[in-house]
Every structure is written in C-alpha cells, then in structure tokens.
C-alpha positions in Angstrom: 105.9 -5.2 -36.9 107.7 -3.6 -34.0 110.8 -5.0 -32.6 109.2 -5.6 -29.2 106.4 -8.2 -29.4 104.0 -9.7 -27.0 104.2 -13.3 -25.9 100.9 -15.2 -26.4 100.2 -18.8 -25.4 103.9 -19.7 -25.2 104.8 -18.1 -28.5 107.0 -15.0 -29.0 107.6 -13.0 -32.2 110.5 -10.7 -32.7 112.2 -8.9 -35.5 115.9 -8.4 -36.1 117.5 -5.3 -37.3 117.8 -6.6 -40.9 114.1 -7.3 -41.0 113.9 -11.0 -40.4 110.9 -12.1 -38.3 111.2 -15.2 -36.1 108.8 -17.2 -34.0 109.9 -18.9 -30.8 107.7 -21.6 -29.4 108.1 -22.7 -25.8 107.0 -26.3 -24.9 106.3 -27.1 -21.2 108.7 -29.8 -19.9 111.3 -29.2 -22.6 114.6 -27.4 -22.0 115.0 -25.8 -25.5 112.6 -23.7 -27.4 111.7 -24.1 -31.1 112.8 -21.2 -33.3 111.6 -20.7 -36.9 112.1 -17.9 -39.4 108.7 -16.7 -40.8 109.4 -13.8 -43.2 111.6 -10.8 -44.0 110.2 -7.3 -43.9 112.1 -4.6 -45.6 111.2 -0.9 -45.7 112.2 1.5 -48.5 111.7 5.3 -48.2 111.4 7.7 -51.2 111.5 11.4 -50.9 109.0 13.2 -53.2 109.5 16.7 -54.6 106.4 17.9 -52.7 108.1 17.2 -49.4 106.1 14.1 -48.7 107.7 10.7 -48.0 106.5 7.4 -49.6 107.3 4.3 -47.6 107.2 0.9 -49.3 107.1 -2.2 -47.1 107.9 -5.6 -48.7 107.0 -8.8 -46.9 108.7 -11.9 -48.2 107.6 -15.3 -46.9 110.3 -17.7 -45.9 110.6 -20.7 -48.2 110.9 -23.0 -45.2 107.4 -22.2 -44.1 104.7 -24.6 -45.5 100.9 -24.6 -45.2 101.0 -26.7 -42.0 103.2 -24.2 -40.1 101.4 -21.0 -40.7 100.9 -19.1 -37.4 99.2 -15.9 -36.3 98.1 -14.7 -39.7 101.6 -13.6 -40.8 102.0 -16.0 -43.8 99.4 -16.0 -46.6 101.2 -18.5 -48.9 103.9 -21.1 -48.6 105.6 -19.9 -51.8 107.4 -16.7 -52.5 104.9 -13.9 -52.2 105.9 -10.3 -52.2 103.5 -7.6 -51.1 104.3 -3.9 -51.4 102.3 -1.4 -49.4 102.7 2.3 -50.2 101.5 4.9 -47.7 102.0 8.6 -48.1 103.5 10.3 -45.1 104.0 13.9 -44.1 107.6 15.2 -43.8 109.0 14.0 -40.6 109.8 17.4 -39.1 109.5 18.6 -35.5 105.7 19.3 -36.0 105.1 15.8 -37.3 106.9 14.2 -34.4 105.0 16.3 -31.9 101.6 15.2 -33.3 102.8 11.5 -33.4 103.4 11.7 -29.6 99.8 12.7 -29.1 98.4 9.4 -30.7 96.7 7.4 -28.0 98.3 4.0 -27.4 95.2 2.1 -28.3 95.2 3.5 -31.8 98.6 2.0 -32.4 97.1 -1.5 -31.7 95.1 -3.6 -34.0 93.5 -7.1 -33.8 95.2 -9.9 -35.8 93.2 -13.2 -36.2 94.8 -16.3 -34.9 95.4 -19.6 -36.8 91.9 -20.9 -36.2 90.4 -18.1 -38.2 92.3 -19.1 -41.4 91.2 -21.7 -43.9 93.0 -25.0 -43.2 94.8 -27.1 -45.7 93.8 -30.8 -46.1 96.7 -32.0 -44.1 95.9 -29.5 -41.4 92.2 -30.6 -41.4 93.3 -34.2 -40.9 95.7 -33.2 -38.2 93.0 -31.2 -36.3 90.9 -34.4 -35.9 93.5 -35.8 -33.6 94.0 -32.6 -31.5 93.2 -32.4 -27.8 89.4 -32.0 -27.2 90.2 -29.1 -24.8 91.5 -27.0 -27.8 88.9 -24.4 -28.7 87.9 -24.1 -32.3 86.3 -20.8 -32.0 87.7 -17.7 -33.5 90.1 -15.9 -31.0 91.7 -12.6 -31.4 95.2 -11.7 -30.2 96.5 -8.1 -30.1 99.9 -7.6 -31.6 101.5 -4.1 -31.8 102.2 -3.1 -35.4 103.4 0.1 -37.1 100.9 2.8 -37.9 101.3 2.0 -41.6 98.4 -0.3 -42.4 98.6 -2.6 -45.5 96.0 -2.3 -48.3 93.7 -5.2 -49.0 95.6 -8.1 -50.6 94.4 -9.0 -54.1 94.6 -12.8 -55.0 97.4 -13.4 -57.5 97.0 -15.8 -60.4 98.1 -19.3 -59.5 98.0 -18.5 -55.7 95.5 -19.7 -53.1 92.7 -17.1 -52.7 92.9 -15.2 -49.4 89.5 -14.9 -47.7 88.2 -11.8 -46.1 87.8 -11.5 -42.4 84.0 -11.8 -42.8 84.4 -15.0 -44.8 87.0 -16.4 -42.4 84.7 -15.7 -39.5 81.8 -17.4 -41.2 83.9 -20.4 -42.1 85.1 -20.8 -38.6 81.5 -20.4 -37.2 80.3 -23.1 -39.6 83.1 -25.3 -38.4 82.4 -24.6 -34.8 78.7 -25.3 -35.2 79.4 -28.6 -37.1 77.2 -27.5 -40.0 77.4 -30.2 -42.7 77.1 -29.3 -46.3 75.1 -31.6 -48.6 76.6 -32.0 -52.1 73.9 -31.9 -54.9 74.1 -34.2 -57.8 75.8 -32.7 -60.8 73.5 -31.5 -63.6 70.4 -31.5 -61.5 68.5 -28.5 -60.4 68.5 -28.0 -56.6 65.0 -27.7 -55.3 64.6 -24.7 -53.1 63.9 -25.7 -49.5 60.9 -24.4 -47.8 61.8 -21.8 -45.2 61.5 -23.1 -41.6 59.1 -20.9 -39.6 57.9 -21.1 -36.1 55.1 -23.7 -35.9 52.5 -23.3 -33.2 51.5 -26.9 -32.5 48.1 -26.0 -31.1 46.8 -29.5 -31.6 49.1 -30.7 -28.8 47.9 -28.1 -26.3 45.0 -28.5 -23.8 41.6 -27.1 -24.8 40.7 -23.7 -23.4 37.6 -21.5 -23.2 36.3 -21.2 -26.8 34.6 -17.8 -26.1 38.1 -16.1 -25.7 39.9 -16.3 -29.0 43.1 -14.6 -27.9 44.8 -12.8 -24.9 47.2 -10.6 -26.9 46.8 -9.4 -30.5 49.0 -7.0 -32.4 49.4 -6.2 -36.1 50.3 -3.4 -38.5 46.8 -3.0 -40.1 45.8 -3.6 -43.7 47.6 -2.4 -46.9 45.4 -0.2 -49.0 45.2 0.0 -52.8 47.6 2.5 -54.4 46.1 5.8 -55.5 44.8 6.2 -59.1 47.4 7.3 -61.7 45.7 9.4 -64.4 46.2 8.3 -68.1 48.9 10.1 -70.1 47.6 13.0 -72.3 48.2 10.9 -75.5 45.6 8.3 -74.4 42.0 9.5 -75.0 38.4 8.5 -74.4 36.1 9.1 -77.4 32.4 9.9 -77.4 30.6 10.1 -80.7 34.0 9.8 -82.4 35.4 12.9 -80.7 38.1 12.8 -78.0 36.8 13.9 -74.6 38.8 14.7 -71.4 37.2 13.1 -68.4 37.5 14.1 -64.7 39.7 12.0 -62.6 36.9 10.1 -60.9 35.1 9.4 -64.1 38.3 8.4 -65.9 39.3 5.9 -63.2 35.9 4.1 -63.6 36.2 4.2 -67.4 39.6 2.4 -67.1 37.9 -0.5 -65.2 35.6 -1.0 -68.1 38.3 -0.6 -70.8 40.4 -3.3 -69.2 37.4 -5.7 -69.6 36.6 -4.7 -73.2 37.5 -8.0 -74.7 35.9 -10.0 -71.9 32.6 -11.8 -72.2 31.1 -9.7 -69.4 31.0 -6.5 -71.5 28.6 -8.3 -73.9 26.0 -8.8 -71.2 23.2 -6.3 -70.9 23.0 -6.5 -67.1 26.7 -5.8 -66.7 26.6 -2.8 -69.1 23.4 -1.3 -67.6 24.8 -1.5 -64.0 28.2 -0.1 -65.1 26.7 2.8 -66.9 24.4 3.6 -64.0 27.3 3.7 -61.5 29.7 5.4 -63.9 27.4 8.4 -64.3 27.4 8.9 -60.6 31.1 9.5 -60.8 30.8 12.1 -63.6 30.6 15.8 -63.1 27.4 17.6 -64.3 28.9 18.6 -67.6 30.0 15.0 -68.3 26.5 13.6 -67.4 24.9 16.1 -69.8 27.1 14.9 -72.7 27.5 11.1 -72.0 24.0 9.7 -72.2 24.5 6.4 -74.2 27.1 3.7 -73.5 27.0 2.5 -77.1 28.4 5.8 -78.3 31.5 5.5 -76.0 34.8 4.3 -77.4 37.3 2.8 -74.9 39.5 1.1 -77.5 42.5 3.5 -77.1 42.4 3.0 -73.3 42.2 -0.7 -73.8 45.3 -0.8 -76.1 47.2 1.3 -73.6 46.6 -1.1 -70.7 47.4 -4.1 -73.0 50.7 -2.5 -73.9 51.5 -1.9 -70.2 50.7 -5.5 -69.4 53.1 -6.7 -72.1 55.8 -4.4 -70.8 55.4 -6.0 -67.3 55.8 -9.4 -68.8 58.9 -8.4 -70.7 60.7 -7.0 -67.6 64.2 -8.2 -67.1 65.1 -10.8 -64.5 66.6 -8.1 -62.3 63.6 -5.8 -62.6 61.2 -8.7 -61.7 63.4 -9.6 -58.7 63.4 -6.0 -57.6 59.5 -5.9 -57.6 59.4 -9.3 -55.9 61.8 -8.0 -53.2 59.6 -5.0 -52.6 56.5 -7.2 -52.2 58.4 -9.4 -49.8 59.6 -6.5 -47.8 55.9 -5.3 -47.5 54.8 -8.8 -46.5 57.4 -9.0 -43.7 55.9 -5.8 -42.2 52.2 -6.3 -42.8 51.9 -10.1 -43.4 52.3 -11.1 -39.7 50.5 -10.7 -36.4 51.5 -11.5 -32.9 48.9 -13.7 -31.2 49.5 -14.7 -27.6 53.2 -14.4 -28.0 53.3 -16.4 -31.3 54.1 -14.9 -34.7 51.3 -15.9 -37.1 50.8 -15.3 -40.8 47.9 -13.1 -41.9 45.9 -14.6 -44.7 44.9 -11.4 -46.4 46.5 -8.1 -45.5 45.8 -6.3 -48.7 42.5 -4.6 -49.2 40.9 -5.3 -52.6 41.3 -2.4 -55.0 38.3 -0.7 -56.6 36.8 -2.2 -59.7 33.7 -3.6 -61.3 31.8 -6.4 -59.6 31.6 -9.6 -61.8 29.6 -12.1 -59.8 28.9 -15.7 -60.9 26.5 -16.8 -63.6 23.8 -14.2 -64.2 24.2 -12.2 -61.0 21.8 -9.2 -61.1 24.5 -6.9 -59.7 27.3 -7.6 -62.1 28.9 -4.5 -63.5 28.3 -2.4 -60.3 31.2 -0.3 -59.1 33.1 -1.6 -56.1 34.2 1.6 -54.4 37.7 2.4 -53.0 38.1 1.5 -49.3 39.6 4.2 -47.2 41.0 4.0 -43.6 37.9 5.9 -42.4 35.9 2.8 -43.5 38.0 0.3 -41.5 37.6 -0.9 -37.9 40.8 -2.1 -36.3 40.8 -4.9 -33.7 43.7 -5.5 -31.3 44.5 -5.9 -27.6 44.5 -2.9 -25.3 48.2 -3.4 -24.4 49.2 -3.6 -28.0 50.4 -0.8 -30.2 47.5 0.4 -32.4 48.4 0.3 -36.1 49.2 3.6 -37.7 46.8 4.7 -40.4 48.2 6.2 -43.6 49.2 9.9 -43.3 46.3 12.3 -43.3 43.8 9.5 -42.4 42.3 8.0 -39.3 40.5 4.7 -38.5 36.8 4.5 -38.3 37.1 2.8 -34.9 39.6 0.8 -32.8 38.2 -2.1 -30.8 39.6 -4.4 -28.2 37.4 -7.5 -28.7 39.0 -10.8 -27.9 35.8 -12.7 -28.6 36.2 -12.3 -32.4 39.0 -13.5 -34.6 39.2 -10.7 -37.2 42.0 -8.1 -37.3 40.2 -5.5 -39.4 36.7 -5.1 -40.8 34.8 -2.9 -43.2 31.5 -3.0 -45.2 31.5 -3.5 -48.9 29.0 -1.5 -51.0 27.7 -4.2 -53.4 26.0 -6.7 -51.1 26.4 -4.6 -47.9 28.3 -7.5 -46.3 31.2 -7.2 -43.9 34.7 -8.0 -45.1 37.5 -9.1 -42.7 41.3 -9.3 -42.5 41.9 -12.8 -41.1 44.8 -15.0 -40.1 46.4 -17.6 -42.4 44.6 -21.0 -42.7 47.4 -22.6 -40.8 46.9 -20.5 -37.7 45.6 -21.6 -34.4 42.7 -19.2 -34.1 39.3 -20.5 -35.1 37.9 -18.5 -38.1 34.5 -18.6 -39.7 33.8 -15.5 -41.7 33.8 -14.2 -45.3 37.3 -13.8 -46.7 38.4 -10.4 -48.0 38.5 -11.3 -51.7 36.7 -14.6 -52.1 33.0 -14.7 -51.2 33.0 -18.2 -49.7 33.5 -18.8 -46.0 37.0 -19.8 -45.0 37.9 -22.3 -42.3 41.3 -22.3 -40.8 43.4 -24.3 -38.4 41.5 -25.7 -35.4 38.2 -25.0 -37.1 39.1 -27.4 -39.8 39.9 -30.1 -37.3 36.6 -29.6 -35.4 34.6 -29.7 -38.7 36.0 -33.1 -39.7 35.8 -34.5 -36.2 32.1 -33.6 -36.2 31.7 -35.4 -39.5 33.5 -38.4 -38.1 31.0 -38.6 -35.2 28.1 -38.7 -37.6 29.1 -42.2 -38.7 28.1 -43.5 -35.2 24.5 -42.2 -35.5 23.9 -42.0 -39.3 22.1 -45.3 -39.5 19.8 -44.3 -36.7 19.0 -41.0 -38.4 18.3 -42.7 -41.7 16.0 -45.1 -40.0 14.1 -42.2 -38.5 13.6 -40.1 -41.6 12.3 -43.3 -43.4 9.7 -43.6 -40.8 8.8 -39.9 -41.1 7.9 -40.4 -44.8 4.6 -41.8 -43.5 4.1 -39.0 -40.9 0.6 -37.4 -40.7 2.2 -34.0 -40.5 3.1 -32.5 -43.9 6.1 -30.5 -42.6 7.6 -33.7 -41.1 7.2 -35.5 -44.4 8.9 -32.6 -46.3 11.7 -32.5 -43.8 12.3 -36.3 -44.1 12.3 -36.2 -47.9 14.6 -33.2 -48.0 17.0 -34.9 -45.5 17.0 -38.0 -47.8 18.2 -35.9 -50.7 20.8 -34.1 -48.6 22.1 -37.5 -47.4 21.9 -39.5 -50.7 22.8 -36.8 -53.2 25.0 -34.5 -51.0 22.9 -31.5 -51.9 23.5 -28.2 -50.3 20.7 -27.1 -47.9 20.1 -23.7 -49.6 19.3 -20.5 -47.9 16.5 -17.9 -48.2 17.4 -14.8 -50.3 16.0 -11.4 -51.1 14.5 -11.1 -54.5 16.6 -9.4 -57.2 19.6 -9.1 -54.8 21.5 -12.2 -55.8 21.6 -14.7 -58.7 18.7 -17.2 -58.9 20.6 -20.1 -57.3 18.9 -22.7 -55.0 19.6 -25.6 -52.7 17.6 -28.5 -51.4 15.3 -26.6 -49.1 14.7 -23.8 -51.6 13.9 -26.0 -54.6 10.9 -25.0 -56.7 8.5 -27.3 -58.6 10.0 -26.2 -61.9 13.4 -27.7 -60.8 12.3 -31.4 -60.8 10.4 -33.7 -63.1 8.9 -37.1 -62.0 9.2 -40.1 -64.3 7.4 -43.3 -63.2 9.7 -45.1 -65.6 12.7 -43.8 -67.5 15.4 -45.8 -69.3 14.4 -49.0 -67.7 14.4 -47.6 -64.1 11.4 -47.0 -61.9 10.5 -43.9 -59.9 13.1 -41.5 -61.4 13.4 -37.9 -60.3 15.1 -35.5 -62.8 16.8 -32.5 -61.2 17.7 -29.4 -63.2 18.6 -26.2 -61.4 21.4 -23.7 -60.8 23.4 -24.4 -57.6 26.1 -22.4 -55.9 28.1 -20.0 -58.2 25.4 -20.5 -60.8 26.7 -24.0 -61.7 24.0 -26.2 -63.2 23.0 -29.3 -61.3 21.5 -31.9 -63.6 20.9 -35.5 -62.4 18.4 -38.4 -63.0 18.1 -40.4 -59.8 15.9 -43.4 -59.1 14.3 -43.0 -55.6 12.3 -45.2 -53.2 8.6 -45.5 -54.0 7.5 -43.7 -50.8 9.8 -40.6 -51.7 8.3 -40.6 -55.2 4.7 -40.6 -53.9 5.5 -37.8 -51.4 7.0 -35.6 -54.2 3.8 -36.0 -56.2 1.8 -34.9 -53.1 4.1 -31.9 -52.5 3.6 -30.7 -56.1 -0.2 -31.0 -56.2 -2.0 -27.7 -56.9 1.2 -25.8 -57.2 2.6 -23.7 -60.1 6.1 -24.2 -61.4 7.5 -21.2 -59.4 6.1 -22.4 -56.1 8.4 -23.9 -53.4 8.6 -27.7 -53.5 9.2 -27.8 -49.7 6.9 -24.9 -48.7 6.8 -25.8 -45.0 10.5 -26.2 -44.6 13.6 -23.9 -44.4 17.2 -24.4 -43.6 16.9 -23.1 -40.0 14.2 -25.5 -39.0 16.0 -28.4 -40.6 19.2 -27.6 -38.7 17.4 -27.2 -35.5 15.9 -30.7 -35.9 19.4 -32.1 -36.7 20.9 -30.5 -33.5 18.4 -32.6 -31.5 19.7 -35.8 -33.2 23.4 -35.0 -32.6 25.2 -32.0 -31.0 26.8 -29.9 -33.7 25.0 -31.6 -36.6 23.8 -29.5 -39.5 22.9 -30.2 -43.1 26.4 -29.2 -44.1 27.9 -32.0 -42.0 26.2 -34.6 -44.1 28.0 -33.2 -47.2 31.4 -33.3 -45.5 30.7 -36.8 -44.1 29.6 -38.3 -47.4 32.5 -36.7 -49.3 35.1 -38.0 -46.9 33.7 -41.5 -46.5 33.4 -41.7 -50.3 37.1 -40.8 -50.8 38.2 -43.4 -48.2 36.1 -46.2 -49.8 37.3 -45.3 -53.3 40.9 -45.2 -52.3 40.6 -48.7 -50.7 38.9 -50.0 -53.9 41.2 -48.4 -56.5 44.7 -48.5 -55.0 46.7 -51.6 -55.9 50.0 -52.7 -54.3 51.8 -53.6 -57.6 51.8 -50.1 -59.0 54.2 -47.2 -59.2 53.7 -43.7 -57.9 52.2 -42.3 -61.1 49.5 -45.1 -61.2 48.7 -44.6 -57.5 48.3 -40.8 -58.1 45.9 -41.7 -60.9 43.9 -43.9 -58.5 43.8 -41.0 -56.0 42.5 -38.5 -58.6 39.9 -41.0 -59.7 38.7 -41.4 -56.1 38.7 -37.6 -55.7 36.8 -37.4 -59.0 34.0 -39.5 -57.6 33.7 -37.1 -54.7 33.7 -34.1 -57.1 30.9 -35.7 -59.1 28.9 -36.4 -55.9 29.3 -32.7 -54.8 28.7 -31.4 -58.3 32.1 -29.6 -58.5 32.1 -28.8 -62.2 34.2 -26.5 -64.3 34.3 -25.4 -67.9 36.8 -27.2 -70.1 40.0 -25.1 -70.1 40.7 -23.3 -73.3 44.2 -24.8 -73.5 43.0 -28.4 -72.9 43.0 -29.4 -76.6 46.5 -28.0 -77.1 47.8 -29.7 -74.0 46.4 -33.1 -75.0 48.0 -32.7 -78.5 51.4 -32.0 -76.9 51.1 -35.0 -74.6 50.0 -37.3 -77.4 52.9 -36.1 -79.5 55.3 -37.0 -76.6 53.7 -40.4 -76.3 54.2 -41.1 -80.0 57.8 -40.0 -79.9 58.5 -42.1 -76.8 56.8 -45.2 -78.4 59.1 -44.7 -81.4 62.1 -44.4 -79.2 61.2 -47.6 -77.3 60.8 -49.5 -80.5 64.4 -48.5 -81.5 65.7 -49.3 -78.1 64.2 -52.8 -78.2 66.1 -53.5 -81.4 69.3 -52.3 -79.7 68.7 -54.6 -76.8 68.1 -57.5 -79.1 71.3 -56.7 -81.0 73.3 -56.4 -77.8 71.9 -59.7 -76.5 72.9 -61.5 -79.7 76.4 -60.0 -79.5 76.8 -61.1 -75.8 75.6 -64.6 -76.6 78.2 -64.8 -79.3 81.2 -63.4 -77.3 80.1 -63.9 -73.7 82.6 -61.2 -72.4 82.1 -59.0 -69.4 82.2 -55.9 -71.7 79.3 -57.1 -73.8 77.3 -58.1 -70.7 77.8 -54.6 -69.2 76.6 -53.1 -72.5 73.5 -55.3 -72.5 72.6 -54.5 -69.0 72.9 -50.7 -69.6 70.6 -50.9 -72.7 68.1 -52.9 -70.7 68.2 -50.3 -68.0 67.6 -47.5 -70.5 64.7 -49.4 -72.1 63.1 -49.9 -68.7 63.5 -46.2 -67.9 61.9 -45.2 -71.2 58.9 -47.6 -70.6 58.3 -46.0 -67.2 58.4 -42.6 -68.8 55.8 -43.7 -71.4 53.6 -45.1 -68.6 53.7 -41.7 -66.8 52.8 -39.9 -70.0 49.8 -42.2 -70.7 48.6 -41.8 -67.0 48.9 -38.1 -67.3 46.9 -38.0 -70.6 44.2 -40.2 -69.0 44.0 -38.1 -65.9 43.7 -34.8 -67.9 41.0 -36.2 -70.1 38.9 -37.6 -67.3 39.0 -34.5 -65.2 38.7 -31.8 -67.9 35.2 -30.8 -66.7 35.7 -31.7 -63.0 37.1 -29.4 -60.3 39.1 -31.7 -57.9 40.6 -29.0 -55.7 37.3 -27.7 -54.2 36.4 -31.0 -52.6 40.0 -31.7 -51.6 40.3 -28.4 -49.7 36.9 -28.0 -48.2 35.1 -31.4 -47.9 37.7 -34.1 -47.6 39.3 -34.8 -44.2 43.0 -34.3 -45.0 44.0 -37.1 -42.7 42.6 -39.6 -45.2 44.9 -38.3 -47.9 47.9 -38.1 -45.5 47.4 -41.6 -44.2 47.0 -42.9 -47.8 50.3 -41.2 -48.8 52.2 -42.7 -45.8 50.7 -46.1 -46.4 51.6 -46.3 -50.1 54.9 -44.2 -50.0 53.5 -41.4 -52.1 55.1 -38.0 -51.4 52.6 -35.7 -49.7 53.7 -32.8 -52.0 52.1 -34.8 -54.9 48.7 -34.2 -53.2 49.1 -30.9 -51.5 51.2 -27.9 -52.6 53.2 -25.8 -50.1 50.3 -23.5 -49.1 48.0 -26.4 -48.7 50.6 -28.3 -46.6 50.7 -25.3 -44.3 46.9 -25.3 -44.0 46.8 -29.0 -43.1 50.0 -29.1 -41.1 48.0 -30.5 -38.2 46.7 -33.4 -40.3 50.2 -34.2 -41.5 51.4 -34.4 -37.9 48.4 -36.2 -36.5 47.6 -38.9 -39.1 49.6 -42.1 -39.4 49.2 -44.8 -42.1 46.6 -46.6 -40.0 44.2 -43.6 -39.8 40.6 -44.5 -40.7 37.9 -41.7 -41.1 
C-alpha cells in the first residue's frame, strides 16, 4: 500500500515508515476520531546473481483485529497470518526508472472489494439485522492505490477459514441482496431434481381469435437429419453361400438394417423377408444382383454380432462418457428443439427426422419389411413467416421449398415412401397451436394444447343431447329405408360398445383391420340364445393396430332382427353395412349436433365411464396407495370398453415373483415386530417408567410403518396382475378428459405426479390449471 491513501466514506488508511497500517474512522458529531492498527507490511529485497531483484512482501495481521472489525478487504483472518508474495523485478537502473514513469496512472490502480463483499461471521450477521435500512447491501467497489507488485492468489491454510474467490463473494452477496432462501434437505434422503421452470403460455386465459390463422410469426431452425452411414470395419463380413462378400455402401447399409433384426420375430415372417429382399436388390449394383438371388443363402450373423457388441459397449460407458453424450444431445435440443411463435418460445415435439430402416407395421401388415428411405433436405418443405430467418439447410443441400403459410400448423413436411403419406414436424403437445396431423414417428394422429381442450369440450356437450340421439336411432330401427336402419344399428354399436367407426382402405395396401362401418358378415355370429342370454351377437375381428376384438354382447331384439336381415343372401366377405360408410354417418351426426362425429361418442363414453367408476370405487377411509388402485381399476374399465389390450410383458412373471418375495419377507418381519411390541408392552406394564413407555411407542410406530409398507406391496401386486393384459396409458392420454383425473387428485389429496409423468403434465397443463376438486365432466 502507498503511504498516501484515499479517504472513503469517513475512513482513512495510512502507512507509517516502519510498515504499520492504521485505519482512522471519522464519526459525524464526535470530536475525536477512532484509530485502529490493522496490520504490518514489511518488504525484503534480495539481489540475484542474474541482476534481477526479488522483493518479498510480508503482511502480518494485528492480533487486536477480530472478525467483527474487518474493513476494506485488508484482513483475511483474525489470527496471525503471514503471506509472502515474491515478484521478480528488473534491475532498478536508469532504463528501468524511465519505463516506470511511462506507466499510465490508471494501471497503478486496482479495485478492492469493500466489507459487504466478504463473508460475514455469525456475530456480524446478527449485527447486520439491526443496521439502518438505508445501508446498501449490494457489492460496492472502492479504488485504493497500491504498489505495482500484485499478490498471488491466497491458498487456504489448514485450520484457517477458507478465503472465497471474488466470483464466489459476488455470488454470495447477490444471493444475500436478492433474499434467496436456501432449503435444507433431510439428511440421508435423495433430493428430487426440481422441474425446470419454463415460460408458460397460458393460452386458455386469452380471448379466442380467428381459427383460420394459426400464427402471426413463426421462426425455427429446421429439422435435424439422420447422421450419414458409417461403413462396417473390414473385419466384419457378409457371407453368401458361405463365402465372404464385400458389398457396395448402399447395399451394405440396407443389409445392416436386416442384421440388427436377425433375432426378432419379424425376420421369421415370409411377408417381411419377401419385401426386404425385393427392396434390398434395388440398392445393389448389377454385379451384386447377379450373385445374390436367394435370401436363404445369405448370412448376416457376423454383422449381427458386431452390432450386439456395439450395443453392449454403449451400455458399459462410464458415467462421464454418458454425461458427455447427454450434454451433446441437450445442446442440440436447445438449438433445434424450440420455435418462436407469436413472440413466445415453444417446444417442438419432434425435431429429428426418422433415420432410414425397415418398415415393421402392426400385425400382418402387407408392407412390413419395405425399405424406409433416407430423407434428404431436398425432400423437405419448410414453413415459417416471411419476416423470419429461413432455416439454413445442411452444407451442400437445399430445401425442396420454403412456404409462408400461416393457415397450417406444421413447421416442416415431407412425403414418406411406404404409404405415400405426409409427415410433419409439429410443436410440443403443451403448445398453444392447434394440431391435427400425423406425427413424425408414430402413425396415429396427435392432438395438442387447445385442440385437446376443444375435443373434450365437444364430448361434454354430447351429454346434453345424447338421450335425444339414442331415442332417434331406436326409432330408425323400424325405418322403411334400409340405409337408415343400417345407420341406426351401426350408431347403436358405436354408442354402446365404443367401437371405432372404421375407414375405407385400398386393397393390399394396409393390414386387414376394420371398424364398425367396415364390418363384414364373417366378423359376427348371431346366437338366439347363448349361456342363458337372449339375442347374443359374437364379434371377432382385427381392430386398429391389428389388435383382436372379441366380445359376446346381448342386444335388443330389434337390433338382432335387423342384423339377420342385413346378412341375408350375403357371403362371409360381404360388407355387413353395405349402404353405409363413415363419411355419411358423420354427416348425419353433424346435423344432430355441431362438431359431432362417431369419434366423439368414443371420447364421451370413455370419460363418463371413468368419472362414474371413480365415484363408485374411491373410499374416504383409504390411503394414497389404495386410492391409486381404485383409479387404475376405474381406468381399467375404460381400457376394456375401448379394447386397449397388450401382450403380457415378458418380465411380468419375474416381477410378480420379486413382489411376492418382498411380501413374504415383510410378513415375516411384521410377525417378529408384533412379538417385540408384546414384550415391550409387558415390560412397561411391569415398570411403568417413561423410558419403557417411549420404547413401546417407538416399536408400535415401527410396526405401523411396516404394515403400511406391506399394504402397498399387496396393492402393487394386485394392480400388476389385473392390468398385465390391459394398456391403461392409451385411454388416459387420448380418450379421458384430464380434468376428471386432476379434479379427483385434488379432491382426494393424491399427488398429480402419481397419475401423470412430467411430459404428460406439460401436455395437460391447461387441465391442471383449469380444474378444481368440484369439476364434473
């Protein structure tokens, strides 16, 4: 420090010739100033043989200074702390002194943080609470002239208080200024990662606007394309007739698709193999097509083993390597995973274009095994606003087209080669924009945001007219027009059984799946009496995704008679409702209620069934686990109604064994604990001391906790067994008004995250905000 020092806020620092540093504090209204010695600074100079000079500066804190009197960043500890700073200097000759005079004054000044930037002691924190409110707690910087010799960073010494860096001190002060409170987590418990707070566009609180205009401004970065193909190493071979054969790059890539599925059930199906071999030969060069003529003579085993090994290596990556890959994906998502819509940052649901591969399809799809080609930028149409920056295509490529169409909701579009249908890049389900289009990877249509709300509101309106509609179609069973009778019977099945309407399809283009309007005579059997019931209709057909629908349903006598009439003089492969299709049925429904289609009946019946079942099954004197079981049972009834089946998971048996083992262990544990409670009770009755009473209460508490754990395990086992062949998530996400579930959770104090995961909560954020415990569908 220099001998002349600046006075700041009534404080002056000066240094004596012997190196003592004092602080003088002036107090307004007082005659005398307060003087205190802070430290002693001594400088030692050593002359080196090379002509250079080494200066050692030793700062010694005064023993009279304690933590509560630290000022201006000079004192780092209240105890004796010596710090030596060595700096090499040039020989102080005439040349050195001349250069020294050329140093600008501002370079001889540095910023020293004031008291507020230093961590406070406990006594100081207590004292600061009583300070004047006008005193600023923000970090202030005061300039003090110091020597050109700058100390090296101070290392914390053993037994001493750690000195924080400037960045840490700044952050600590900022946190103090902003009054950010820290929540202490319970010891031994894992802290659950909080969901990141993102901007929420509360579109449900805004006024409705013109539905024909989807957005006013749209900007995005375009889709992410599949990485280029990496050829196999020379040590991995394809074999034909037992001999290794080098394939061209295009043919080799398609061969790898098949090799990866070698152990899958698909490669045992003739349709899959025939389609694959047909498309594979198209990718071969003339010489390869001449040699490879029979798939059964091809050997992909070595390729399969290579990819299996690669998969195991990926699973065995270290934690740091996995984190690195995750960070790279996150960095990509931050760039391509968001779009700006009317000034709001919105998530994109699917920004990655599906890589090439082999089409699988559902059930016995006639096109399974076909090659899904690689999508290039030249296949993609970009949609954005005129005043937005058009996304840059990958180097060396260009977009097929750039559009500025604000009447559609997609961001990018292309045509896939299997079914010839359009694929789209869409916004996330939680977005404001209404979306109704095929999703990029999944083949079903994907509702989002406001479209969800409109769908369920339309279904709610149906309850006001449903009895009138039912009365009308019952009258139409006796109509003189055959097409009216067929429409009335079909509508009865859609309403009563929640059947899908079904659409017309081209022959040999898709799997042989049907809905109500496309039923054939072979799909039903009529039984005048069956198992003690009259007028039973037996349904047996493949529905959506080639899932079998089998049901025996007693129907009203007029419906049974009409079905007999519809089947007269028809062969098994003739249409049951030959004078009806989905379009004419929906047109009729539109006349009964605006926005009404056959699909609305399915949504209405699913949602009303859930609400009725929840009211029936939920009991007040139950815990959260039992209430969740009641919810899943109510959801199960909806899944059965909608025929949402699944195959039994391969791991189901093992999972049930593990749960049963835990139940048995817990029951054994409870048995021992009951003996311990009995023993503790007898001991307390004998002595009656406070100590024995405390021991008894603790053992009772442990027993109660274990009994609750046993109940949860039993509930879990029951739930798993009941739903092993039922897909609950399909109806929950697509047919059940989420407000029913939200209201139920709020009414019965069940955490919403027990029903919906994080992604689903984002999708149904509008419902969580809208619905209270009193909501009724």
